[in-house]
C-alpha positions in Angstrom: 17.6 -21.1 -37.6 14.3 -19.3 -36.8 15.6 -19.2 -33.1 18.9 -17.9 -33.9 18.0 -15.0 -36.3 16.2 -12.7 -34.2 19.4 -12.9 -31.7 21.9 -12.3 -34.4 19.8 -9.5 -35.9 19.3 -7.9 -32.5 23.4 -8.3 -31.6 24.0 -6.4 -35.1 21.6 -3.8 -34.4 23.2 -3.0 -30.9 26.7 -3.3 -32.6 25.5 -0.6 -35.2 24.0 1.6 -32.4 27.2 1.5 -30.5 29.5 2.3 -33.4 27.1 5.0 -34.5 27.4 6.7 -30.9 31.3 6.3 -31.0 31.5 7.9 -34.3 29.4 10.7 -33.4 31.4 11.0 -30.2 34.9 10.9 -32.1 33.4 13.7 -34.3 32.7 15.9 -31.4 36.0 15.2 -30.0 37.7 16.3 -33.4 35.7 19.6 -33.6 36.6 20.3 -29.9 40.6 19.8 -30.8 40.2 21.8 -33.8 38.2 25.0 -33.0 38.0 24.9 -29.2 41.4 23.7 -27.7 43.1 24.7 -31.1 45.9 22.2 -31.1 46.7 19.2 -33.8 46.4 19.7 -37.7 43.6 20.4 -39.7 40.0 19.3 -38.9 40.3 16.2 -41.2 43.6 15.4 -39.7 42.2 15.5 -36.4 39.1 13.6 -37.3 41.2 10.8 -38.6 43.2 10.6 -35.5 39.8 10.9 -33.2 38.3 8.0 -35.1 41.2 5.6 -34.9 41.9 6.3 -31.3 38.4 6.4 -30.1 37.3 3.3 -32.2 40.3 1.3 -31.0 39.4 2.3 -27.5 35.8 1.4 -27.5 36.8 -2.0 -29.4 39.2 -2.8 -26.8 37.0 -1.8 -23.8 33.5 -3.0 -24.9 35.0 -5.9 -26.7 36.5 -7.2 -23.5 33.6 -6.3 -21.5 31.4 -8.6 -23.8 34.1 -11.5 -23.5 34.0 -11.4 -19.7 30.4 -10.5 -18.9 28.4 -10.7 -22.1 25.3 -8.6 -21.5 25.1 -8.8 -17.8 26.3 -6.3 -15.4 30.1 -5.8 -15.4 32.2 -5.7 -12.3 33.2 -2.2 -11.6 36.8 -2.6 -10.6 37.4 -5.1 -13.4 36.1 -2.6 -15.8 38.2 0.2 -14.5 41.2 -2.2 -14.9 40.3 -2.7 -18.5 39.7 0.9 -19.2 43.5 1.8 -17.4 45.1 -0.9 -19.9 43.0 -0.2 -23.0 43.3 3.7 -23.3 47.3 3.7 -23.6 47.1 1.0 -26.1 44.4 2.7 -28.1 46.3 5.9 -28.0 49.5 4.2 -29.2 47.9 2.2 -31.9 45.3 4.7 -33.1 48.0 7.4 -33.2 50.1 5.3 -35.6 47.3 4.1 -37.7 46.2 7.5 -38.3 49.6 8.8 -39.3 49.7 5.8 -41.8 46.3 6.6 -43.2 47.2 10.2 -43.7 50.6 9.3 -45.1 52.5 11.1 -42.4 55.9 9.8 -41.6 56.3 7.9 -38.4 59.4 9.8 -37.4 58.0 13.3 -38.4 54.8 15.0 -37.3 55.3 18.5 -36.0 51.9 19.6 -35.2 51.0 16.3 -33.5 54.3 15.8 -31.5 54.4 19.6 -30.2 51.5 18.6 -28.3 51.8 15.2 -27.6 51.1 15.4 -23.8 48.1 17.5 -24.2 46.7 14.9 -27.1 47.3 12.1 -24.6 45.8 13.8 -21.5 42.6 14.9 -24.0 42.5 11.2 -25.2 42.3 9.8 -21.7 39.7 12.3 -20.8 37.8 11.6 -23.8 37.8 7.8 -23.3 37.0 8.2 -19.6 33.9 10.2 -20.6 32.8 7.5 -23.4 33.6 4.8 -20.9 31.3 6.5 -18.3 28.7 7.0 -20.9 28.9 3.3 -21.9 28.8 2.2 -18.5 25.9 4.4 -17.8 24.0 3.2 -20.6 24.8 -0.4 -19.9 23.7 -0.1 -16.2 20.5 1.3 -17.3 19.9 -1.4 -19.8 20.7 -4.0 -17.2 18.3 -2.4 -14.8 15.6 -2.3 -17.6 16.2 -5.9 -18.3 16.2 -6.8 -14.7 12.8 -5.0 -14.2 11.4 -6.8 -17.5 12.5 -10.2 -15.9 10.9 -9.3 -12.6 7.8 -8.2 -14.4 7.5 -11.7 -16.3 8.3 -13.3 -13.1 5.3 -11.6 -11.3 3.1 -12.0 -14.4 3.9 -16.0 -14.2 3.2 -16.1 -10.3 -0.2 -14.1 -10.9 -1.0 -16.4 -13.9 -0.7 -19.3 -11.6 -2.4 -17.7 -8.7 -5.3 -16.8 -11.1 -5.5 -20.3 -12.3 -5.4 -21.9 -9.0 -8.3 -19.6 -7.8 -10.2 -20.6 -11.1 -9.9 -24.2 -10.1 -10.8 -23.5 -6.7 -14.0 -21.7 -7.8 -14.7 -24.3 -10.3 -14.4 -27.3 -8.0 -17.1 -25.9 -5.9 -19.8 -26.4 -8.5 -19.2 -30.1 -9.2 -19.6 -31.9 -5.9 -22.9 -30.2 -5.3 -24.6 -31.6 -8.4 -22.8 -35.0 -8.3 -24.1 -35.6 -4.5 -27.6 -34.7 -5.5 -27.6 -37.2 -8.5 -26.1 -40.0 -6.4 -28.6 -39.4 -3.7 -31.3 -39.6 -6.3 -29.6 -42.7 -7.6 -29.7 -44.5 -4.3 -33.5 -43.7 -3.8 -34.4 -45.1 -7.2 -32.5 -48.3 -6.8 -35.0 -49.8 -4.4 -38.2 -48.2 -6.0 -37.4 -47.9 -9.7 -34.4 -50.1 -10.9 -35.0 -49.3 -14.6 -35.0 -45.5 -14.0 -32.1 -46.0 -11.6 -30.3 -47.7 -14.5 -31.0 -45.0 -16.9 -30.1 -42.4 -14.4 -26.7 -44.1 -14.0 -26.1 -44.3 -17.9 -26.8 -40.6 -18.2 -24.5 -39.8 -15.3 -21.8 -41.8 -17.0 -22.6 -39.9 -20.2 -22.3 -36.5 -18.4 -19.0 -37.4 -16.5 -17.7 -38.4 -20.0 -18.6 -34.9 -21.3 -17.2 -33.4 -18.2 -13.8 -35.0 -18.2 -12.3 -33.4 -21.3 -13.3 -29.8 -20.2 -13.9 -29.5 -16.4 -10.2 -29.2 -15.8 -9.2 -27.2 -18.8 -8.4 -23.6 -18.9 -10.6 -22.8 -21.8 -13.2 -25.0 -23.8 -15.1 -24.3 -27.0 -18.8 -23.2 -26.8 -19.8 -26.3 -28.9 -18.1 -28.6 -26.0 -19.7 -26.5 -23.3 -23.1 -27.0 -25.1 -22.4 -30.7 -25.3 -21.9 -30.8 -21.6 -25.4 -28.8 -21.1 -27.2 -31.3 -23.1 -25.8 -34.2 -21.1 -26.5 -32.4 -17.8 -29.9 -31.6 -19.2 -30.5 -35.3 -20.2 -29.4 -36.2 -16.5 -31.8 -33.9 -14.9 -34.6 -35.2 -17.5 -34.2 -38.7 -15.9 -35.2 -37.1 -12.5 -38.0 -34.9 -13.7 -39.4 -36.9 -16.4 -41.8 -35.2 -18.7 -41.8 -32.1 -16.4 -38.5 -30.9 -17.9 -38.2 -30.0 -21.7 -35.1 -27.9 -23.1 -33.7 -26.4 -26.1 -30.1 -25.6 -26.6 -29.4 -22.8 -29.3 -25.8 -22.5 -30.7 -25.4 -20.9 -34.1 -22.8 -22.8 -36.2 -20.6 -19.6 -36.2 -20.2 -19.6 -32.6 -19.4 -23.4 -32.1 -15.5 -22.6 -32.0 -15.8 -19.7 -29.6 -13.6 -20.1 -26.6 -15.1 -20.0 -23.1 -14.1 -20.8 -19.6 -15.4 -24.1 -18.6 -18.3 -25.0 -16.2 -19.8 -21.2 -16.7 -22.9 -22.2 -17.9 -24.0 -25.3 -15.5 -24.5 -23.1 -12.6 -26.9 -21.0 -14.2 -28.8 -24.0 -15.7 -28.7 -25.7 -12.5 -30.1 -22.7 -10.7 -32.9 -22.5 -13.3 -34.0 -26.1 -12.6 -33.2 -26.5 -9.0 -35.3 -23.2 -7.7 -37.2 -22.4 -11.0 -38.6 -25.6 -12.8 -38.1 -28.3 -10.2 -40.2 -26.9 -7.5 -42.8 -26.0 -9.9 -45.8 -28.7 -10.1 -46.1 -28.7 -13.9 -42.1 -28.1 -14.4 -41.2 -26.1 -17.4 -38.8 -25.2 -20.2 -35.3 -24.1 -20.2 -33.3 -22.7 -23.4 -29.7 -22.2 -23.6 -29.0 -19.4 -26.4 -25.8 -18.2 -27.6 -25.4 -14.9 -29.6 -23.0 -12.5 -31.1 -24.0 -8.9 -30.0 -21.7 -5.8 -30.6 -18.7 -7.6 -30.7 -19.3 -9.7 -27.8 -20.5 -13.0 -26.8 -23.9 -13.3 -25.1 -25.1 -16.3 -23.6 -28.7 -16.5 -22.1 -30.5 -19.2 -19.9 -34.3 -18.7 -20.0 -36.7 -20.6 -18.0 -40.4 -20.5 -17.5 -39.9 -21.5 -13.8 -41.2 -19.6 -10.3 -39.1 -16.5 -11.2 -36.5 -14.6 -9.7 -38.4 -14.5 -6.0 -37.9 -18.1 -5.7 -34.4 -18.1 -7.0 -33.4 -15.3 -4.6 -33.0 -18.0 -1.8 -29.8 -18.5 -0.3 -29.0 -21.5 -2.2 -28.5 -19.7 -5.4 -25.8 -17.1 -4.1 -22.8 -19.5 -4.1 -23.4 -20.5 -7.6 -24.1 -16.6 -8.9 -21.3 -15.4 -6.8 -18.9 -17.9 -8.1 -19.6 -17.1 -11.7 -19.1 -13.2 -11.0 -15.8 -14.0 -9.4 -14.7 -16.2 -12.2 -15.5 -13.7 -14.9 -13.9 -10.7 -12.7 -10.6 -13.0 -12.6 -10.9 -13.8 -16.5 -12.0 -10.7 -18.2 -12.3 -7.8 -15.6 -14.7 -5.2 -16.4 -15.3 -6.7 -19.9 -17.7 -9.3 -18.6 -20.9 -9.5 -16.6 -23.7 -11.4 -15.2 -27.2 -10.2 -15.1 -30.6 -11.5 -14.1 -34.0 -10.4 -15.1 -37.5 -11.6 -15.1 -38.8 -13.6 -18.1 -42.3 -13.1 -19.5 -44.9 -14.5 -18.5 -43.1 -16.5 -15.9 -39.4 -17.4 -15.3 -36.3 -16.0 -15.2 -33.3 -14.9 -17.6 -29.8 -15.1 -16.8 -27.5 -13.6 -19.2 -23.6 -13.8 -19.3 -21.8 -11.0 -21.4 -18.1 -11.5 -22.3 -15.4 -10.8 -24.9 -15.7 -12.8 -28.0 -12.6 -15.2 -28.3 -11.7 -17.5 -31.0 
């Protein structure tokens, strides 16, 4: 029922709109016949005749059109044939219906019969004018509907292209990290089997966390932070005590929606170019906040700073994020980098709040 109701309501509204237009058109015809052309009876009599003939003509023409073509574009020759047949029938039946309603005997109507040819010609002219009006109106409605359909198809194609682009950009992230981890795992197998086992277990944990979100269009901030926790745990096996981290996610932002794999490149850059080359290592913090109605996520590290991170190796990840932000949010999102005090760097993501 919920699917049919809007269709029935829309059909009823269109019918009422067309009937109102026909009634107004018939009223104009009655005024023209009474005070401009000056034939027929009184204004009331002419109005009754106009309503009966005009409404019957509309019902015959538009009703047949609906049966044959529905709301689609009618065939021009077919519609002209319908008009040629419908107008005399509407004139004949409407004329008699009006006489019956006015109580005029069928065999006697002096004012109308004296101008029978004029009335017939006027009715045909009025019918053709009304038909042209509805034809033009229907054609415009058809063109508007076709334009809307084309717009919807174009939007669907754009969405598919956008999604494909996002998946392509996202796919650039994962192999790099996996190859590095597997290379480290291969080296540890021979020199430190227990640590290799720990790295393998942490890698499995990370892949399990990645599986549910990396191919999705959107994920929650809570799941993204869980993924970062698994990733940092994986990095901690490689760096040992040289790496510490903290994830700060307020409960009110846990269900905020975000595109997956936006944070990992920033955290990866902080470790690879900031903390890992530093002899004593350092600390990395991922912090989410709501500021001025927007979601702000900061990746703060105490590594070597922006100069070390300006190497060519960081450009792919950062440009990848900027492209994804542009595709997803346009000018409403941004990625900025700034120095951290006393050392390190701060990467900040700003994007619309979505829940």
